[in-house]
C-alpha positions as CSV (number, residue, x, y, z in Angstrom):
1,M,2.7,1.7,22.7
2,N,-1.0,1.1,22.5
3,T,-2.8,-0.1,19.4
4,E,-4.5,3.2,19.1
5,E,-1.1,5.0,18.7
6,I,0.1,2.9,15.8
7,N,-0.4,4.6,12.4
8,T,-2.0,1.9,10.3
9,K,-2.0,4.0,7.1
10,K,1.7,3.6,6.7
11,K,1.8,-0.1,7.7
12,P,0.7,-2.8,5.3
13,I,-1.9,-5.4,6.3
14,V,-0.6,-8.8,5.5
15,L,-2.8,-11.9,5.3
16,I,-1.1,-15.3,5.3
17,D,-2.7,-17.9,3.1
18,K,-2.8,-21.2,5.1
19,S,-2.9,-23.3,1.9
20,L,0.8,-22.5,1.4
21,D,1.6,-24.6,4.5
22,F,1.7,-27.5,2.0
23,F,5.2,-26.3,0.8
24,N,6.8,-26.1,4.3
25,D,8.7,-29.4,4.1
26,K,9.5,-29.4,0.4
27,V,12.6,-28.1,-1.3
28,L,11.4,-26.2,-4.3
29,F,14.8,-25.3,-5.8
30,P,17.2,-28.0,-4.8
31,K,20.1,-26.8,-7.1
32,K,19.9,-23.3,-5.7
33,V,19.7,-24.6,-2.1
34,E,22.8,-26.8,-2.7
35,K,24.7,-23.8,-4.2
36,A,23.8,-21.6,-1.3
37,N,24.9,-24.2,1.2
38,E,28.2,-24.6,-0.6
39,M,28.8,-20.9,-0.6
40,L,28.0,-20.7,3.2
41,R,30.4,-23.6,3.8
42,K,33.2,-21.8,2.0
43,T,32.8,-18.3,3.2
44,G,30.6,-18.5,6.3
45,L,28.2,-15.9,7.7
46,P,29.3,-12.3,8.1
47,G,30.3,-11.1,11.6
48,M,27.9,-9.1,13.6
49,S,30.3,-6.3,14.8
50,K,27.6,-3.6,15.0
51,A,24.9,-3.7,17.7
52,L,21.4,-3.4,16.3
């Protein structure tokens, strides 16, 4: 598919702010991250039975 064939009216244009890279290595919500990790340890990830 060429770039001319892509309908840009229906696709959003996303600009990424480089100043947000400051937060890459920081945990903003440690309690929520711990809770999510605990839930994943107990139940695990869902199986991928269907092909995408």
